[in-house]
C-alpha positions as a printed Julia matrix, in Angstrom:
397×3 Matrix{Float64}:
  12.38  -21.04   21.43
  11.63  -24.78   20.96
   9.45  -25.49   17.94
   6.82  -27.15   20.17
   6.39  -23.84   22.03
   5.94  -21.86   18.83
   3.13  -23.62   16.93
   2.76  -20.89   14.32
   2.9   -22.54   10.98
  -0.22  -21.32    9.13
  -1.84  -17.93    8.55
  -5.28  -16.88    7.21
  -5.59  -13.31    5.91
  -9.09  -11.99    5.19
  -9.46   -9.07    2.77
 -12.61   -7.23    1.57
 -11.96   -5.0    -1.38
 -13.29   -1.48   -0.77
 -10.7     0.75   -2.47
 -10.55   -1.15   -5.75
  -6.8    -1.84   -5.63
  -5.56   -0.55   -2.29
  -6.96   -3.22   -0.01
  -6.0    -6.2    -2.22
  -2.72   -4.52   -3.12
  -1.69   -4.42    0.56
  -2.98   -7.84    1.41
  -1.39   -9.48   -1.68
   2.0    -8.05   -0.77
   1.61   -9.21    2.82
   0.51  -12.75    1.77
   3.5   -13.23   -0.55
   5.93  -11.83    1.96
   4.58  -13.99    4.77
   4.87  -17.15    2.63
   8.22  -16.45    0.97
  10.17  -14.8     3.81
   8.7   -16.58    6.84
   7.8   -20.01    5.52
   4.12  -19.77    6.63
   1.39  -21.68    4.89
  -0.68  -18.62    3.86
  -4.23  -18.56    2.73
  -5.64  -15.22    1.4
  -9.45  -14.92    1.6
 -10.59  -12.19   -0.83
 -14.06  -11.29   -2.02
 -13.29   -9.46   -5.27
 -11.14  -11.51   -7.71
 -11.76   -9.13  -10.56
  -9.95   -6.18   -8.88
  -7.32   -8.65   -7.77
  -6.63   -9.67  -11.36
  -5.84   -6.13  -12.36
  -2.7    -6.17  -10.16
  -1.9    -9.87  -10.64
  -2.89  -11.14  -14.11
  -2.6   -14.81  -13.26
  -5.66  -14.63  -11.01
  -8.47  -16.86  -12.26
 -11.66  -14.9   -11.47
 -13.97  -17.97  -11.5
 -11.82  -20.19   -9.2
 -13.05  -21.0    -5.71
  -9.48  -21.89   -4.65
  -6.21  -21.38   -6.5
  -2.45  -21.4    -5.8
  -0.59  -18.23   -6.74
   2.98  -17.36   -6.01
   3.16  -19.78   -3.13
  -0.11  -18.52   -1.61
  -3.49  -20.25   -1.48
  -6.2   -17.83   -2.7
  -9.68  -18.58   -1.4
 -12.66  -16.72   -3.01
 -14.48  -15.35    0.02
 -18.13  -15.62   -1.01
 -19.9   -14.59    2.22
 -20.24  -14.92    5.99
 -22.02  -18.27    5.98
 -20.34  -21.62    6.31
 -19.23  -24.28    8.66
 -15.58  -24.81    9.57
 -13.65  -27.68   11.27
 -10.51  -27.32   13.29
  -8.37  -27.98   10.25
  -9.92  -24.99    8.52
  -8.53  -22.52   11.07
  -4.98  -21.22   10.88
  -2.49  -20.59   13.69
  -2.5   -16.83   12.94
  -5.71  -15.16   11.81
  -5.62  -11.65   10.39
  -8.67   -9.52    9.43
  -7.74   -6.51    7.34
  -9.34   -3.22    8.38
 -11.86   -4.94   10.68
 -13.51   -6.82    7.82
 -15.46   -9.14   10.19
 -14.48  -12.75    9.41
 -17.29  -15.37    9.26
 -18.94  -16.13   12.64
 -18.54  -19.9    12.05
 -14.82  -19.44   11.55
 -14.49  -17.43   14.83
 -16.51  -20.06   16.76
 -14.07  -22.79   15.49
 -11.16  -20.6    16.58
 -12.53  -20.69   20.12
 -12.76  -24.46   20.07
  -9.07  -25.04   19.3
  -7.08  -26.28   22.33
  -4.41  -23.77   21.32
  -6.16  -20.61   20.32
  -5.0   -18.82   17.17
  -3.26  -15.48   17.47
  -5.88  -13.08   16.15
  -5.03   -9.67   14.72
  -6.88   -6.76   13.22
  -4.59   -4.93   10.89
  -5.4    -1.21   10.94
  -4.85    1.62    8.54
  -1.73    3.64    8.25
  -1.68    7.03    9.9
   0.8     9.47   11.47
  -1.74   10.61   14.04
  -0.39   10.36   17.58
  -3.35    8.32   18.92
  -2.17    5.32   16.83
   0.82    4.81   19.18
  -1.46    4.37   22.15
  -3.76    1.89   20.37
  -0.98   -0.24   18.76
  -1.01   -3.9    20.16
  -4.11   -3.18   22.34
  -6.06   -6.37   23.19
  -9.81   -6.61   22.48
 -11.46   -9.6    24.28
 -14.3   -11.22   22.41
 -17.65  -10.43   23.98
 -18.71  -14.07   24.56
 -15.89  -16.4    23.44
 -12.53  -17.07   25.07
 -10.62  -15.23   22.34
  -8.66  -12.02   22.19
  -8.01   -9.91   19.09
  -5.08   -7.53   18.98
  -4.89   -4.3    17.02
  -1.67   -3.98   15.04
  -0.96   -0.65   13.34
   1.58    0.22   10.71
   3.36    3.49   11.33
   6.29    5.77   10.94
   8.23    5.13   14.13
   9.2     2.31   16.52
   6.17    2.86   18.73
   4.1     1.35   15.87
   4.54   -1.67   13.64
   6.55    0.13   10.92
   5.95   -0.12    7.17
   5.73   -3.21    4.94
   9.07   -3.8     3.3
  10.27   -7.04    1.71
  13.78   -8.31    2.54
  16.23   -7.05   -0.13
  13.85   -4.44   -1.61
  16.35   -1.58   -1.17
  19.14   -3.62   -2.7
  16.88   -4.43   -5.64
  16.12   -0.69   -6.11
  19.73    0.27   -5.98
  20.64   -2.37   -8.56
  17.86   -1.2   -10.78
  18.9     2.42  -10.63
  22.5     1.51  -11.38
  21.48   -0.25  -14.54
  19.66    0.77  -17.67
  16.61   -1.21  -16.48
  14.46    1.92  -16.0
  14.76    3.0   -19.66
  14.01   -0.56  -20.79
  10.85   -0.74  -18.64
   9.54    2.64  -19.87
  10.15    1.63  -23.48
   8.3    -1.69  -22.87
   5.35    0.36  -21.53
   5.16    2.53  -24.65
   7.1     5.61  -23.53
   9.04    7.16  -26.39
  12.67    8.14  -26.08
  11.68   11.87  -26.3
   9.13   11.42  -23.55
  11.71    9.64  -21.39
  13.92   12.75  -21.41
  11.28   14.84  -19.75
  10.51   15.22  -16.04
   8.85   11.86  -15.55
   5.73   11.82  -13.33
   3.57    8.78  -12.56
  -0.04    9.64  -11.89
  -2.25    7.28   -9.76
  -5.13    9.11   -8.16
  -8.87    9.15   -7.46
 -11.14   10.61  -10.12
 -12.05   13.55   -7.94
  -8.47   14.89   -7.75
  -8.06   18.19   -9.61
  -6.23   16.69  -12.61
  -7.18   19.51  -15.02
  -5.57   22.16  -12.88
  -2.45   20.05  -12.6
  -2.29   19.47  -16.34
  -2.68   23.18  -17.07
   0.31   24.02  -14.8
   2.39   21.38  -16.53
   1.54   22.63  -20.01
   3.1    25.91  -18.89
   6.18   24.2   -17.31
   9.59   25.68  -17.81
  10.85   22.06  -18.47
   9.08   19.28  -20.45
   6.88   17.04  -18.29
   5.94   13.46  -19.2
   2.9    12.19  -17.28
   2.51    8.41  -17.13
  -1.03    7.37  -16.12
  -2.52    3.8   -15.9
  -5.5     3.02  -18.06
  -8.75    4.05  -16.36
  -7.27    6.45  -13.81
  -8.78    9.97  -14.08
 -10.47    8.92  -17.27
 -12.61   12.03  -17.91
  -9.76   14.56  -17.47
  -7.26   12.39  -19.33
  -9.56   11.78  -22.27
 -10.22   15.51  -22.44
  -6.53   16.12  -22.74
  -5.95   13.29  -25.28
  -9.08   14.19  -27.31
  -9.25   10.42  -27.7
 -10.24    7.26  -25.79
  -8.0     6.33  -22.84
  -6.45    3.07  -23.99
  -2.92    1.78  -23.34
  -0.45    3.41  -25.68
  -2.54    6.57  -26.28
  -0.68    9.76  -25.91
  -0.73   13.49  -26.71
   1.46   16.52  -26.17
   0.26   19.96  -25.46
   2.7    22.74  -24.6
   5.37   21.29  -22.24
   3.13   18.36  -21.18
   3.08   14.89  -22.77
   0.61   12.37  -21.36
   1.07    8.7   -22.02
  -1.44    6.0   -21.04
   0.1     2.85  -19.58
  -1.46   -0.62  -19.19
  -2.05   -1.7   -15.63
   0.97   -3.58  -14.51
   1.71   -6.18  -11.84
   2.86   -4.88   -8.45
   6.5    -5.66   -9.12
   6.52   -3.58  -12.22
   4.67   -0.76  -10.52
   7.43   -0.58   -7.91
   9.96   -0.22  -10.81
   7.82    2.43  -12.45
   7.98    4.44   -9.25
  11.75    4.0    -9.13
  12.03    5.25  -12.74
  10.06    8.46  -12.22
  11.2    11.8   -10.83
   7.89   12.54   -9.02
   5.07   10.11   -8.15
   1.43   10.87   -7.52
  -0.07    8.0    -5.46
  -3.32    7.22   -3.72
  -4.75    5.31   -0.8
  -2.27    3.27    1.27
  -0.49    0.66   -0.78
   1.04    2.94   -3.47
   1.62    5.55   -0.67
   3.9     3.13    1.09
   5.58    2.03   -2.1
   6.31    5.64   -3.01
   8.27    5.95    0.2
  10.33    2.97   -0.67
  11.03    4.48   -4.08
  13.05    7.24   -2.41
  11.4     9.86   -4.73
   9.24   12.92   -4.02
   5.54   12.1    -4.07
   2.08   13.63   -3.74
  -0.52   11.61   -1.76
  -4.21   11.41   -2.72
  -5.99   10.15    0.4
  -9.17    8.06    0.31
 -12.02   10.43    1.05
 -13.62   10.24    4.46
 -16.72   11.85    5.95
 -16.31   15.24    7.63
 -12.96   15.64    5.89
 -11.18   13.4     8.35
  -8.68   12.61    5.68
  -7.46   16.19    5.95
  -6.48   15.51    9.53
  -4.63   12.43    8.44
  -2.79   14.34    5.62
  -1.71   17.11    7.96
  -0.45   14.7    10.54
   1.73   13.07    7.89
   3.03   16.35    6.51
   4.0    17.36    9.97
   6.54   14.54   10.29
   7.52   14.15    6.59
  10.62   16.34    6.45
  11.13   16.16    2.62
   7.84   18.18    2.45
   8.91   21.76    1.53
   6.23   24.41    1.47
   5.62   23.73   -2.17
   5.29   19.93   -1.68
   2.98   20.49    1.32
   0.86   23.05   -0.57
   0.42   20.7    -3.54
  -0.52   17.87   -1.26
  -3.19   19.9     0.39
  -4.56   21.31   -2.87
  -4.63   17.83   -4.36
  -6.83   16.66   -1.47
  -9.08   19.77   -1.26
  -7.36   20.84    2.0
  -5.61   23.95    0.8
  -6.99   27.21    2.23
  -8.07   29.4    -0.61
  -6.99   28.87   -4.23
  -3.61   27.43   -5.0
  -1.5    29.21   -7.78
  -0.86   25.89   -9.63
   1.51   27.42  -12.08
   3.71   29.18   -9.45
   3.61   26.05   -7.23
   4.91   23.84  -10.02
   7.71   26.2   -10.99
   8.85   26.28   -7.4
   8.49   22.54   -6.91
  10.29   21.75  -10.12
  13.34   23.77   -8.99
  13.33   22.06   -5.65
  13.13   18.53   -6.95
  16.81   17.68   -6.5
  16.8    18.78   -2.82
  13.51   17.08   -2.14
  14.7    13.87   -3.78
  17.76   13.83   -1.54
  15.53   14.32    1.5
  13.2    11.51    0.3
  16.17    9.1     0.19
  17.0    10.07    3.79
  13.44    9.45    4.82
  13.55    5.97    3.26
  16.53    5.1     5.48
  14.76    6.26    8.55
  11.7     4.12    7.72
  13.94    1.1     7.18
  15.29    1.55   10.77
  11.76    0.94   12.14
  11.74   -2.61   10.81
   9.24   -4.45    8.69
   5.54   -4.47    9.64
   5.17   -8.26    9.25
   8.5    -9.04   11.01
   7.26   -6.93   13.96
   3.86   -8.62   13.93
   5.26  -12.14   13.96
   7.67  -11.2    16.78
   4.68   -9.95   18.83
   2.75  -13.1    17.91
   5.55  -15.3    19.24
   5.69  -13.32   22.42
   1.94  -13.91   22.93
   2.36  -17.65   22.41
   5.34  -17.72   24.85
   3.21  -15.86   27.47
   0.37  -18.35   27.01
   2.71  -21.3    27.51
   4.38  -19.69   30.59
   0.94  -18.97   32.06
  -0.19  -22.59   31.46
   2.95  -23.99   33.03
   2.69  -21.79   36.06
  -0.96  -22.9    36.5
   0.15  -26.57   36.71
   2.78  -25.89   39.4
């Protein structure tokens, strides 16, 4: 396609932080990927720079505008403001329907070539997603159309976010001694590194105490690696000490080690280094799938237990989920019927880990075949631009 017919050079991504790290975690990955792999001038609008800094330490929390990793980061202070044509990008993305400023939208409508406007939706395996993916939503009063673009687990959706070369990086990491070096740098002792290594990232309402009790009675040593601040009450009860990076304790077969919060790239490597990963929300959920390791998913709580429907829809298609994996996922989210026998569940799951790990690697390859979410989005955006040009040309004939 001639360059003049594809005027997509800049992109604005709007993010409101609701889930502490999940929202900004996803948006920051997308922003860097769109800038580095697609050569777009990317501006990330984000309202909470403090949460952002936890996953990217270079963030200056008092800066109105800053350049980070090839991305312009704009502190989004509210819905007021006036915008000129130069303030509006060629592609505009609002994350989870976060409602971008009205003045910005009005300026979008004034541009001779309208921006391609997307609402990025949440990840779900529910079948209704396939019918809503790429649906248009005309603005109620302006000549603008917004398109819904869903991530997903098959080619009838947008796929999952995966950077170019990520799988090659993972394979090279696993083939080296880099995992041991990373864990040592994070304060994990050599003895702890020999146990069944589990990363724990969850919401505070997860049944951590029940899980810890089953691990203390484990037939094999378990080393639980938990970031500072996650599950603080339960973890401090186990440690009998404040939860600070480097703190650790051993009771029975379980050793718990508190890690500092790390940048996203190191978090990926932590997932690669563990035998089992407990993840939460959406960002770490996707990264756990690219780790090719078994995982347990803690879903963001929704009213009327709608997150249980979302969990069961995923477990229905996730073939690495043995009965023990599925039961633990449901119990972890309060969706298990009755009372789970945590000790028996862990003994079963621990023996199944090699088989489940192999299946998780196969699942990873299946997800790669669906393509990258942002590759698929930009391909669709170019199709929309081409259709607009063709429509305009036909109108002149």
